[in-house]
Biopython code that builds the backbone (N, CA, C, O; Angstrom):
import numpy as np
from Bio.PDB.StructureBuilder import StructureBuilder

atoms = [
    (1, "MET", "N", (-23.066, -40.453, -14.333)),
    (1, "MET", "CA", (-22.124, -39.796, -13.449)),
    (1, "MET", "C", (-22.035, -38.318, -13.819)),
    (1, "MET", "O", (-21.906, -37.970, -14.993)),
    (2, "GLU", "N", (-22.102, -37.469, -12.827)),
    (2, "GLU", "CA", (-22.026, -36.034, -13.049)),
    (2, "GLU", "C", (-20.580, -35.609, -13.223)),
    (2, "GLU", "O", (-19.673, -36.135, -12.577)),
    (3, "HIS", "N", (-20.387, -34.650, -14.105)),
    (3, "HIS", "CA", (-19.042, -34.124, -14.306)),
    (3, "HIS", "C", (-18.887, -32.836, -13.523)),
    (3, "HIS", "O", (-19.843, -32.083, -13.339)),
    (4, "ILE", "N", (-17.681, -32.597, -13.071)),
    (4, "ILE", "CA", (-17.368, -31.383, -12.339)),
    (4, "ILE", "C", (-16.792, -30.369, -13.322)),
    (4, "ILE", "O", (-15.834, -30.666, -14.036)),
    (5, "ALA", "N", (-17.374, -29.180, -13.359)),
    (5, "ALA", "CA", (-16.889, -28.130, -14.252)),
    (5, "ALA", "C", (-16.064, -27.097, -13.510)),
    (5, "ALA", "O", (-15.237, -26.412, -14.112)),
    (6, "ALA", "N", (-16.283, -26.977, -12.193)),
    (6, "ALA", "CA", (-15.566, -25.957, -11.426)),
    (6, "ALA", "C", (-15.428, -26.382, -9.973)),
    (6, "ALA", "O", (-16.268, -27.096, -9.425)),
    (7, "LEU", "N", (-14.354, -25.925, -9.376)),
    (7, "LEU", "CA", (-14.063, -26.165, -7.966)),
    (7, "LEU", "C", (-13.953, -24.816, -7.289)),
    (7, "LEU", "O", (-13.253, -23.930, -7.779)),
    (8, "LEU", "N", (-14.641, -24.649, -6.161)),
    (8, "LEU", "CA", (-14.589, -23.400, -5.408)),
    (8, "LEU", "C", (-13.515, -23.509, -4.333)),
    (8, "LEU", "O", (-13.590, -24.362, -3.448)),
    (9, "LEU", "N", (-12.529, -22.646, -4.421)),
    (9, "LEU", "CA", (-11.440, -22.590, -3.451)),
    (9, "LEU", "C", (-11.617, -21.342, -2.609)),
    (9, "LEU", "O", (-11.707, -20.237, -3.144)),
    (10, "VAL", "N", (-11.669, -21.511, -1.279)),
    (10, "VAL", "CA", (-11.820, -20.379, -0.367)),
    (10, "VAL", "C", (-10.628, -20.387, 0.583)),
    (10, "VAL", "O", (-10.348, -21.391, 1.237)),
    (11, "ILE", "N", (-9.938, -19.266, 0.650)),
    (11, "ILE", "CA", (-8.735, -19.119, 1.463)),
    (11, "ILE", "C", (-8.961, -18.015, 2.492)),
    (11, "ILE", "O", (-9.480, -16.946, 2.169)),
    (12, "GLY", "N", (-8.566, -18.286, 3.732)),
    (12, "GLY", "CA", (-8.635, -17.287, 4.787)),
    (12, "GLY", "C", (-7.233, -16.898, 5.220)),
    (12, "GLY", "O", (-6.371, -17.760, 5.387)),
    (13, "CYS", "N", (-7.000, -15.609, 5.401)),
    (13, "CYS", "CA", (-5.667, -15.108, 5.756)),
    (13, "CYS", "C", (-5.735, -14.153, 6.949)),
    (13, "CYS", "O", (-6.778, -13.582, 7.270)),
    (14, "SER", "N", (-4.578, -14.009, 7.584)),
    (14, "SER", "CA", (-4.443, -12.992, 8.623)),
    (14, "SER", "C", (-4.526, -11.621, 7.957)),
    (14, "SER", "O", (-4.426, -11.509, 6.735)),
    (15, "ASN", "N", (-4.708, -10.594, 8.757)),
    (15, "ASN", "CA", (-4.870, -9.249, 8.207)),
    (15, "ASN", "C", (-3.666, -8.790, 7.390)),
    (15, "ASN", "O", (-3.828, -8.072, 6.404)),
    (16, "ASN", "N", (-2.453, -9.200, 7.793)),
    (16, "ASN", "CA", (-1.259, -8.790, 7.047)),
    (16, "ASN", "C", (-0.888, -9.774, 5.937)),
    (16, "ASN", "O", (0.165, -9.641, 5.315)),
    (17, "MET", "N", (-1.760, -10.770, 5.688)),
    (17, "MET", "CA", (-1.616, -11.739, 4.593)),
    (17, "MET", "C", (-0.396, -12.656, 4.736)),
    (17, "MET", "O", (0.055, -13.229, 3.743)),
    (18, "THR", "N", (0.141, -12.805, 5.938)),
    (18, "THR", "CA", (1.325, -13.665, 6.118)),
    (18, "THR", "C", (0.957, -15.104, 6.449)),
    (18, "THR", "O", (1.760, -16.008, 6.219)),
    (19, "GLU", "N", (-0.233, -15.337, 6.982)),
    (19, "GLU", "CA", (-0.679, -16.684, 7.322)),
    (19, "GLU", "C", (-2.011, -16.946, 6.634)),
    (19, "GLU", "O", (-2.998, -16.258, 6.892)),
    (20, "CYS", "N", (-2.031, -17.956, 5.747)),
    (20, "CYS", "CA", (-3.245, -18.280, 5.003)),
    (20, "CYS", "C", (-3.491, -19.781, 5.054)),
    (20, "CYS", "O", (-2.566, -20.581, 5.194)),
    (21, "ARG", "N", (-4.779, -20.143, 4.935)),
    (21, "ARG", "CA", (-5.141, -21.556, 4.918)),
    (21, "ARG", "C", (-6.451, -21.729, 4.152)),
    (21, "ARG", "O", (-7.253, -20.802, 4.038)),
    (22, "GLU", "N", (-6.643, -22.933, 3.636)),
    (22, "GLU", "CA", (-7.895, -23.251, 2.965)),
    (22, "GLU", "C", (-9.004, -23.336, 3.991)),
    (22, "GLU", "O", (-8.814, -23.871, 5.083)),
    (23, "LEU", "N", (-10.161, -22.807, 3.635)),
    (23, "LEU", "CA", (-11.328, -22.866, 4.509)),
    (23, "LEU", "C", (-12.368, -23.796, 3.890)),
    (23, "LEU", "O", (-12.660, -23.696, 2.699)),
    (24, "PRO", "N", (-12.928, -24.700, 4.696)),
    (24, "PRO", "CA", (-13.938, -25.614, 4.159)),
    (24, "PRO", "C", (-15.262, -24.892, 3.921)),
    (24, "PRO", "O", (-15.670, -24.037, 4.706)),
    (25, "VAL", "N", (-15.917, -25.251, 2.834)),
    (25, "VAL", "CA", (-17.236, -24.714, 2.520)),
    (25, "VAL", "C", (-18.180, -25.898, 2.291)),
    (25, "VAL", "O", (-17.731, -26.975, 1.900)),
    (26, "PRO", "N", (-19.483, -25.708, 2.530)),
    (26, "PRO", "CA", (-20.418, -26.831, 2.384)),
    (26, "PRO", "C", (-20.430, -27.461, 0.990)),
    (26, "PRO", "O", (-20.502, -28.683, 0.864)),
    (27, "VAL", "N", (-20.362, -26.641, -0.044)),
    (27, "VAL", "CA", (-20.347, -27.148, -1.419)),
    (27, "VAL", "C", (-19.124, -26.557, -2.105)),
    (27, "VAL", "O", (-18.962, -25.339, -2.167)),
    (28, "SER", "N", (-18.258, -27.440, -2.623)),
    (28, "SER", "CA", (-17.039, -26.939, -3.260)),
    (28, "SER", "C", (-16.893, -27.374, -4.711)),
    (28, "SER", "O", (-15.982, -26.906, -5.394)),
    (29, "VAL", "N", (-17.767, -28.260, -5.207)),
    (29, "VAL", "CA", (-17.704, -28.682, -6.606)),
    (29, "VAL", "C", (-19.026, -28.368, -7.295)),
    (29, "VAL", "O", (-20.098, -28.463, -6.696)),
    (30, "PHE", "N", (-18.925, -27.992, -8.571)),
    (30, "PHE", "CA", (-20.096, -27.532, -9.307)),
    (30, "PHE", "C", (-20.118, -28.107, -10.717)),
    (30, "PHE", "O", (-19.072, -28.338, -11.323)),
    (31, "GLU", "N", (-21.321, -28.333, -11.227)),
    (31, "GLU", "CA", (-21.487, -28.863, -12.577)),
    (31, "GLU", "C", (-21.269, -27.806, -13.647)),
    (31, "GLU", "O", (-21.010, -28.142, -14.802)),
    (32, "THR", "N", (-21.371, -26.529, -13.279)),
    (32, "THR", "CA", (-21.116, -25.450, -14.235)),
    (32, "THR", "C", (-20.269, -24.371, -13.572)),
    (32, "THR", "O", (-20.314, -24.185, -12.356)),
    (33, "ALA", "N", (-19.507, -23.673, -14.381)),
    (33, "ALA", "CA", (-18.703, -22.559, -13.870)),
    (33, "ALA", "C", (-19.621, -21.443, -13.373)),
    (33, "ALA", "O", (-19.296, -20.751, -12.408)),
    (34, "GLU", "N", (-20.759, -21.271, -14.030)),
    (34, "GLU", "CA", (-21.700, -20.230, -13.636)),
    (34, "GLU", "C", (-22.255, -20.481, -12.228)),
    (34, "GLU", "O", (-22.415, -19.549, -11.440)),
    (35, "ALA", "N", (-22.544, -21.745, -11.925)),
    (35, "ALA", "CA", (-23.052, -22.082, -10.592)),
    (35, "ALA", "C", (-22.000, -21.786, -9.529)),
    (35, "ALA", "O", (-22.327, -21.312, -8.442)),
    (36, "CYS", "N", (-20.734, -22.066, -9.844)),
    (36, "CYS", "CA", (-19.644, -21.772, -8.906)),
    (36, "CYS", "C", (-19.523, -20.271, -8.688)),
    (36, "CYS", "O", (-19.415, -19.810, -7.551)),
    (37, "THR", "N", (-19.542, -19.520, -9.764)),
    (37, "THR", "CA", (-19.424, -18.068, -9.674)),
    (37, "THR", "C", (-20.580, -17.469, -8.873)),
    (37, "THR", "O", (-20.386, -16.523, -8.110)),
    (38, "ALA", "N", (-21.772, -18.019, -9.046)),
    (38, "ALA", "CA", (-22.930, -17.520, -8.312)),
    (38, "ALA", "C", (-22.817, -17.823, -6.816)),
    (38, "ALA", "O", (-23.259, -17.023, -5.992)),
    (39, "GLU", "N", (-22.234, -18.959, -6.460)),
    (39, "GLU", "CA", (-22.117, -19.370, -5.060)),
    (39, "GLU", "C", (-20.953, -18.699, -4.341)),
    (39, "GLU", "O", (-20.968, -18.587, -3.116)),
    (40, "ARG", "N", (-19.948, -18.253, -5.085)),
    (40, "ARG", "CA", (-18.712, -17.733, -4.494)),
    (40, "ARG", "C", (-18.925, -16.654, -3.430)),
    (40, "ARG", "O", (-18.358, -16.788, -2.345)),
    (41, "PRO", "N", (-19.694, -15.609, -3.665)),
    (41, "PRO", "CA", (-19.841, -14.585, -2.609)),
    (41, "PRO", "C", (-20.552, -15.105, -1.368)),
    (41, "PRO", "O", (-20.255, -14.666, -0.257)),
    (42, "PHE", "N", (-21.495, -16.042, -1.541)),
    (42, "PHE", "CA", (-22.199, -16.612, -0.386)),
    (42, "PHE", "C", (-21.269, -17.489, 0.439)),
    (42, "PHE", "O", (-21.291, -17.436, 1.668)),
    (43, "ALA", "N", (-20.446, -18.303, -0.237)),
    (43, "ALA", "CA", (-19.499, -19.166, 0.469)),
    (43, "ALA", "C", (-18.475, -18.332, 1.230)),
    (43, "ALA", "O", (-18.143, -18.637, 2.375)),
    (44, "ALA", "N", (-17.980, -17.284, 0.593)),
    (44, "ALA", "CA", (-17.010, -16.403, 1.256)),
    (44, "ALA", "C", (-17.656, -15.728, 2.471)),
    (44, "ALA", "O", (-17.012, -15.558, 3.507)),
    (45, "GLY", "N", (-18.904, -15.353, 2.340)),
    (45, "GLY", "CA", (-19.609, -14.738, 3.463)),
    (45, "GLY", "C", (-19.835, -15.706, 4.610)),
    (45, "GLY", "O", (-19.787, -15.317, 5.777)),
    (46, "ASP", "N", (-20.084, -16.981, 4.274)),
    (46, "ASP", "CA", (-20.319, -17.995, 5.305)),
    (46, "ASP", "C", (-19.104, -18.232, 6.196)),
    (46, "ASP", "O", (-19.258, -18.615, 7.356)),
    (47, "VAL", "N", (-17.897, -18.010, 5.670)),
    (47, "VAL", "CA", (-16.674, -18.271, 6.442)),
    (47, "VAL", "C", (-15.963, -16.987, 6.850)),
    (47, "VAL", "O", (-14.831, -17.032, 7.331)),
    (48, "GLN", "N", (-16.608, -15.856, 6.666)),
    (48, "GLN", "CA", (-16.002, -14.549, 6.955)),
    (48, "GLN", "C", (-15.501, -14.441, 8.386)),
    (48, "GLN", "O", (-14.518, -13.746, 8.646)),
    (49, "ASP", "N", (-16.161, -15.118, 9.312)),
    (49, "ASP", "CA", (-15.755, -15.026, 10.715)),
    (49, "ASP", "C", (-14.567, -15.931, 11.056)),
    (49, "ASP", "O", (-14.085, -15.897, 12.188)),
    (50, "GLN", "N", (-14.083, -16.739, 10.102)),
    (50, "GLN", "CA", (-12.976, -17.659, 10.351)),
    (50, "GLN", "C", (-11.606, -17.060, 10.034)),
    (50, "GLN", "O", (-10.581, -17.661, 10.355)),
    (51, "ALA", "N", (-11.579, -15.896, 9.412)),
    (51, "ALA", "CA", (-10.304, -15.256, 9.064)),
    (51, "ALA", "C", (-10.532, -13.759, 8.892)),
    (51, "ALA", "O", (-11.649, -13.306, 8.645)),
    (52, "GLU", "N", (-9.454, -13.011, 9.027)),
    (52, "GLU", "CA", (-9.551, -11.555, 8.884)),
    (52, "GLU", "C", (-9.725, -11.136, 7.425)),
    (52, "GLU", "O", (-10.347, -10.115, 7.135)),
    (53, "HIS", "N", (-9.168, -11.934, 6.512)),
    (53, "HIS", "CA", (-9.275, -11.637, 5.087)),
    (53, "HIS", "C", (-9.621, -12.932, 4.363)),
    (53, "HIS", "O", (-8.905, -13.923, 4.508)),
    (54, "VAL", "N", (-10.700, -12.947, 3.589)),
    (54, "VAL", "CA", (-11.146, -14.140, 2.874)),
    (54, "VAL", "C", (-11.155, -13.855, 1.381)),
    (54, "VAL", "O", (-11.689, -12.840, 0.934)),
    (55, "VAL", "N", (-10.559, -14.761, 0.613)),
    (55, "VAL", "CA", (-10.594, -14.670, -0.849)),
    (55, "VAL", "C", (-11.114, -16.002, -1.381)),
    (55, "VAL", "O", (-10.861, -17.057, -0.800)),
    (56, "ALA", "N", (-11.837, -15.940, -2.483)),
    (56, "ALA", "CA", (-12.409, -17.141, -3.076)),
    (56, "ALA", "C", (-12.261, -17.071, -4.588)),
    (56, "ALA", "O", (-12.315, -15.997, -5.187)),
    (57, "LYS", "N", (-12.072, -18.243, -5.191)),
    (57, "LYS", "CA", (-11.889, -18.309, -6.636)),
    (57, "LYS", "C", (-12.469, -19.616, -7.146)),
    (57, "LYS", "O", (-12.336, -20.658, -6.504)),
    (58, "CYS", "N", (-13.117, -19.554, -8.311)),
    (58, "CYS", "CA", (-13.600, -20.751, -8.983)),
    (58, "CYS", "C", (-12.525, -21.217, -9.961)),
    (58, "CYS", "O", (-12.062, -20.452, -10.806)),
    (59, "LEU", "N", (-12.143, -22.471, -9.833)),
    (59, "LEU", "CA", (-11.136, -23.056, -10.711)),
    (59, "LEU", "C", (-11.825, -23.942, -11.736)),
    (59, "LEU", "O", (-12.624, -24.805, -11.373)),
    (60, "THR", "N", (-11.527, -23.738, -12.992)),
    (60, "THR", "CA", (-12.120, -24.529, -14.060)),
    (60, "THR", "C", (-11.532, -25.927, -14.072)),
    (60, "THR", "O", (-10.319, -26.105, -13.954)),
    (61, "VAL", "N", (-12.396, -26.911, -14.216)),
    (61, "VAL", "CA", (-11.983, -28.307, -14.269)),
    (61, "VAL", "C", (-12.134, -28.796, -15.702)),
    (61, "VAL", "O", (-13.219, -28.713, -16.278)),
    (62, "ASP", "N", (-11.050, -29.304, -16.280)),
    (62, "ASP", "CA", (-11.099, -29.905, -17.610)),
    (62, "ASP", "C", (-11.742, -31.282, -17.459)),
    (62, "ASP", "O", (-11.189, -32.135, -16.766)),
    (63, "PRO", "N", (-12.903, -31.524, -18.094)),
    (63, "PRO", "CA", (-13.574, -32.815, -17.924)),
    (63, "PRO", "C", (-12.703, -34.016, -18.316)),
    (63, "PRO", "O", (-12.848, -35.097, -17.744)),
    (64, "ALA", "N", (-11.825, -33.836, -19.260)),
    (64, "ALA", "CA", (-10.954, -34.933, -19.681)),
    (64, "ALA", "C", (-9.928, -35.287, -18.610)),
    (64, "ALA", "O", (-9.409, -36.403, -18.594)),
    (65, "LEU", "N", (-9.635, -34.350, -17.720)),
    (65, "LEU", "CA", (-8.624, -34.573, -16.682)),
    (65, "LEU", "C", (-9.220, -34.639, -15.281)),
    (65, "LEU", "O", (-8.485, -34.692, -14.294)),
    (66, "GLU", "N", (-10.524, -34.635, -15.192)),
    (66, "GLU", "CA", (-11.224, -34.562, -13.902)),
    (66, "GLU", "C", (-10.695, -35.568, -12.880)),
    (66, "GLU", "O", (-10.497, -35.219, -11.716)),
    (67, "ASP", "N", (-10.469, -36.798, -13.300)),
    (67, "ASP", "CA", (-10.001, -37.828, -12.367)),
    (67, "ASP", "C", (-8.499, -37.784, -12.135)),
    (67, "ASP", "O", (-7.995, -38.461, -11.238)),
    (68, "ASP", "N", (-7.775, -37.002, -12.925)),
    (68, "ASP", "CA", (-6.316, -36.952, -12.816)),
    (68, "ASP", "C", (-5.803, -35.854, -11.900)),
    (68, "ASP", "O", (-4.696, -35.957, -11.371)),
    (69, "TYR", "N", (-6.599, -34.796, -11.704)),
    (69, "TYR", "CA", (-6.154, -33.707, -10.836)),
    (69, "TYR", "C", (-5.923, -34.243, -9.425)),
    (69, "TYR", "O", (-6.765, -34.960, -8.885)),
    (70, "ASP", "N", (-4.791, -33.898, -8.836)),
    (70, "ASP", "CA", (-4.528, -34.357, -7.475)),
    (70, "ASP", "C", (-3.915, -33.270, -6.594)),
    (70, "ASP", "O", (-3.538, -33.536, -5.453)),
    (71, "GLN", "N", (-3.816, -32.053, -7.116)),
    (71, "GLN", "CA", (-3.267, -30.957, -6.335)),
    (71, "GLN", "C", (-4.017, -29.667, -6.636)),
    (71, "GLN", "O", (-4.383, -29.391, -7.778)),
    (72, "VAL", "N", (-4.233, -28.894, -5.595)),
    (72, "VAL", "CA", (-4.694, -27.518, -5.758)),
    (72, "VAL", "C", (-3.522, -26.661, -5.298)),
    (72, "VAL", "O", (-3.136, -26.693, -4.130)),
    (73, "VAL", "N", (-2.965, -25.901, -6.223)),
    (73, "VAL", "CA", (-1.815, -25.051, -5.920)),
    (73, "VAL", "C", (-2.315, -23.615, -5.841)),
    (73, "VAL", "O", (-2.957, -23.119, -6.767)),
    (74, "TRP", "N", (-2.015, -22.954, -4.729)),
    (74, "TRP", "CA", (-2.491, -21.582, -4.577)),
    (74, "TRP", "C", (-1.465, -20.719, -3.865)),
    (74, "TRP", "O", (-0.595, -21.205, -3.141)),
    (75, "ASN", "N", (-1.601, -19.416, -4.098)),
    (75, "ASN", "CA", (-0.742, -18.420, -3.465)),
    (75, "ASN", "C", (-1.552, -17.130, -3.324)),
    (75, "ASN", "O", (-2.170, -16.665, -4.282)),
    (76, "VAL", "N", (-1.540, -16.567, -2.132)),
    (76, "VAL", "CA", (-2.187, -15.280, -1.919)),
    (76, "VAL", "C", (-1.091, -14.224, -1.914)),
    (76, "VAL", "O", (-0.160, -14.280, -1.110)),
    (77, "ARG", "N", (-1.212, -13.280, -2.803)),
    (77, "ARG", "CA", (-0.226, -12.204, -2.908)),
    (77, "ARG", "C", (-0.430, -11.186, -1.794)),
    (77, "ARG", "O", (-1.504, -11.121, -1.197)),
    (78, "PRO", "N", (0.602, -10.391, -1.516)),
    (78, "PRO", "CA", (0.472, -9.368, -0.466)),
    (78, "PRO", "C", (-0.685, -8.392, -0.703)),
    (78, "PRO", "O", (-1.225, -7.827, 0.248)),
    (79, "ASP", "N", (-1.067, -8.192, -1.981)),
    (79, "ASP", "CA", (-2.183, -7.285, -2.268)),
    (79, "ASP", "C", (-3.550, -7.951, -2.062)),
    (79, "ASP", "O", (-4.585, -7.311, -2.251)),
    (80, "GLY", "N", (-3.554, -9.244, -1.672)),
    (80, "GLY", "CA", (-4.800, -9.944, -1.404)),
    (80, "GLY", "C", (-5.365, -10.709, -2.585)),
    (80, "GLY", "O", (-6.404, -11.354, -2.447)),
    (81, "SER", "N", (-4.720, -10.660, -3.741)),
    (81, "SER", "CA", (-5.215, -11.418, -4.887)),
    (81, "SER", "C", (-4.783, -12.880, -4.774)),
    (81, "SER", "O", (-3.732, -13.196, -4.216)),
    (82, "LEU", "N", (-5.608, -13.745, -5.310)),
    (82, "LEU", "CA", (-5.395, -15.186, -5.206)),
    (82, "LEU", "C", (-5.023, -15.765, -6.567)),
    (82, "LEU", "O", (-5.770, -15.628, -7.536)),
    (83, "ASP", "N", (-3.870, -16.409, -6.630)),
    (83, "ASP", "CA", (-3.476, -17.200, -7.795)),
    (83, "ASP", "C", (-3.696, -18.653, -7.423)),
    (83, "ASP", "O", (-3.211, -19.103, -6.385)),
    (84, "ALA", "N", (-4.417, -19.396, -8.251)),
    (84, "ALA", "CA", (-4.682, -20.797, -7.931)),
    (84, "ALA", "C", (-4.921, -21.580, -9.210)),
    (84, "ALA", "O", (-5.398, -21.048, -10.212)),
    (85, "SER", "N", (-4.574, -22.866, -9.146)),
    (85, "SER", "CA", (-4.818, -23.746, -10.281)),
    (85, "SER", "C", (-4.889, -25.189, -9.803)),
    (85, "SER", "O", (-4.403, -25.536, -8.726)),
    (86, "LEU", "N", (-5.508, -26.017, -10.634)),
    (86, "LEU", "CA", (-5.518, -27.452, -10.410)),
    (86, "LEU", "C", (-4.339, -28.039, -11.162)),
    (86, "LEU", "O", (-4.050, -27.633, -12.287)),
    (87, "GLN", "N", (-3.661, -28.989, -10.547)),
    (87, "GLN", "CA", (-2.457, -29.559, -11.152)),
    (87, "GLN", "C", (-2.524, -31.080, -11.106)),
    (87, "GLN", "O", (-3.288, -31.673, -10.344)),
    (88, "ILE", "N", (-1.706, -31.679, -11.938)),
    (88, "ILE", "CA", (-1.531, -33.126, -11.952)),
    (88, "ILE", "C", (-0.091, -33.400, -11.587)),
    (88, "ILE", "O", (0.827, -32.858, -12.203)),
    (89, "SER", "N", (0.112, -34.249, -10.576)),
    (89, "SER", "CA", (1.472, -34.606, -10.172)),
    (89, "SER", "C", (2.161, -35.363, -11.292)),
    (89, "SER", "O", (1.512, -35.983, -12.136)),
    (90, "ASN", "N", (3.457, -35.305, -11.287)),
    (90, "ASN", "CA", (4.240, -36.066, -12.251)),
    (90, "ASN", "C", (4.643, -37.410, -11.661)),
    (90, "ASN", "O", (5.777, -37.859, -11.827)),
    (91, "VAL", "N", (3.707, -38.041, -10.976)),
    (91, "VAL", "CA", (3.965, -39.328, -10.365)),
    (91, "VAL", "C", (3.822, -40.405, -11.430)),
    (91, "VAL", "O", (2.829, -40.445, -12.156)),
    (92, "VAL", "N", (4.809, -41.268, -11.515)),
    (92, "VAL", "CA", (4.777, -42.356, -12.480)),
    (92, "VAL", "C", (4.646, -43.660, -11.709)),
    (92, "VAL", "O", (5.381, -43.912, -10.754)),
    (93, "VAL", "N", (3.705, -44.475, -12.136)),
    (93, "VAL", "CA", (3.504, -45.771, -11.510)),
    (93, "VAL", "C", (3.993, -46.832, -12.483)),
    (93, "VAL", "O", (3.565, -46.871, -13.637)),
    (94, "ALA", "N", (4.887, -47.690, -12.017)),
    (94, "ALA", "CA", (5.435, -48.740, -12.867)),
    (94, "ALA", "C", (4.699, -50.044, -12.635)),
    (94, "ALA", "O", (4.322, -50.375, -11.511)),
    (95, "SER", "N", (4.503, -50.774, -13.713)),
    (95, "SER", "CA", (3.928, -52.105, -13.600)),
    (95, "SER", "C", (4.506, -52.975, -14.702)),
    (95, "SER", "O", (5.009, -52.467, -15.704)),
    (96, "ASN", "N", (4.435, -54.270, -14.518)),
    (96, "ASN", "CA", (4.951, -55.214, -15.492)),
    (96, "ASN", "C", (3.767, -55.960, -16.075)),
    (96, "ASN", "O", (3.261, -56.903, -15.466)),
    (97, "ALA", "N", (3.324, -55.545, -17.248)),
    (97, "ALA", "CA", (2.154, -56.139, -17.875)),
    (97, "ALA", "C", (2.430, -57.545, -18.397)),
    (97, "ALA", "O", (1.489, -58.302, -18.635)),
    (98, "THR", "N", (3.678, -57.907, -18.577)),
    (98, "THR", "CA", (4.007, -59.225, -19.122)),
    (98, "THR", "C", (4.325, -60.238, -18.037)),
    (98, "THR", "O", (4.748, -61.352, -18.344)),
    (99, "ARG", "N", (4.137, -59.887, -16.812)),
    (99, "ARG", "CA", (4.429, -60.783, -15.700)),
    (99, "ARG", "C", (3.558, -62.029, -15.776)),
    (99, "ARG", "O", (2.344, -61.934, -15.960)),
    (100, "ARG", "N", (4.180, -63.201, -15.633)),
    (100, "ARG", "CA", (3.442, -64.453, -15.647)),
    (100, "ARG", "C", (2.770, -64.667, -14.304)),
    (100, "ARG", "O", (3.346, -64.376, -13.255)),
    (101, "GLU", "N", (1.565, -65.169, -14.344)),
    (101, "GLU", "CA", (0.888, -65.560, -13.123)),
    (101, "GLU", "C", (1.408, -66.920, -12.702)),
    (101, "GLU", "O", (1.574, -67.809, -13.537)),
    (102, "LYS", "N", (1.660, -67.088, -11.443)),
    (102, "LYS", "CA", (2.122, -68.373, -10.926)),
    (102, "LYS", "C", (0.930, -69.304, -10.763)),
    (102, "LYS", "O", (-0.147, -68.889, -10.334)),
    (103, "ASP", "N", (1.138, -70.553, -11.109)),
    (103, "ASP", "CA", (0.085, -71.518, -10.869)),
    (103, "ASP", "C", (0.533, -72.489, -9.782)),
    (103, "ASP", "O", (1.672, -72.434, -9.319)),
    (104, "SER", "N", (-0.352, -73.359, -9.387)),
    (104, "SER", "CA", (-0.035, -74.243, -8.264)),
    (104, "SER", "C", (1.001, -75.301, -8.614)),
    (104, "SER", "O", (1.577, -75.903, -7.708)),
    (105, "LEU", "N", (1.259, -75.549, -9.887)),
    (105, "LEU", "CA", (2.215, -76.594, -10.281)),
    (105, "LEU", "C", (3.629, -76.071, -10.409)),
    (105, "LEU", "O", (4.578, -76.819, -10.175)),
    (106, "SER", "N", (3.798, -74.847, -10.763)),
    (106, "SER", "CA", (5.161, -74.335, -10.991)),
    (106, "SER", "C", (5.404, -73.052, -10.251)),
    (106, "SER", "O", (5.383, -71.976, -10.850)),
    (107, "GLN", "N", (5.629, -73.137, -8.993)),
    (107, "GLN", "CA", (5.947, -71.964, -8.178)),
    (107, "GLN", "C", (7.411, -71.607, -8.365)),
    (107, "GLN", "O", (8.269, -72.480, -8.229)),
    (108, "GLN", "N", (7.714, -70.411, -8.659)),
    (108, "GLN", "CA", (9.097, -69.981, -8.833)),
    (108, "GLN", "C", (9.465, -68.921, -7.844)),
    (108, "GLN", "O", (10.598, -68.441, -7.847)),
]
sb = StructureBuilder()
sb.init_structure("model")
sb.init_model(0)
sb.init_chain("A")
sb.init_seg("    ")
for serial, (resi, resn, name, xyz) in enumerate(atoms, 1):
    if name == "N":
        sb.init_residue(resn, " ", resi, " ")
    sb.init_atom(name, np.array(xyz, "f"), 0.0, 1.0, " ", f" {name:<3s}", serial, name[0])
structure = sb.get_structure()
């Protein structure tokens, strides 16, 4: 199984930076940060016609947490700079590991 080292995030905004949205790119995950960085200007160029202002950033993926990330949090500042990170929700799932399995003789 291949590990993901970086995620390419591309955001398109209106000219005054008040309306922004994520833009889809053909390849958004990379095995190395270097590969993501190399692809970033090409990906941004590919979607240039979808927004007046396009910003792109490679986000580092911690291999130990690769399967746990469930949010991409981003903000485009009025100056056009992009703050973004991968996050893990604080969702807690409860289960009862000591629960008895019911059998056909003693249904409760």
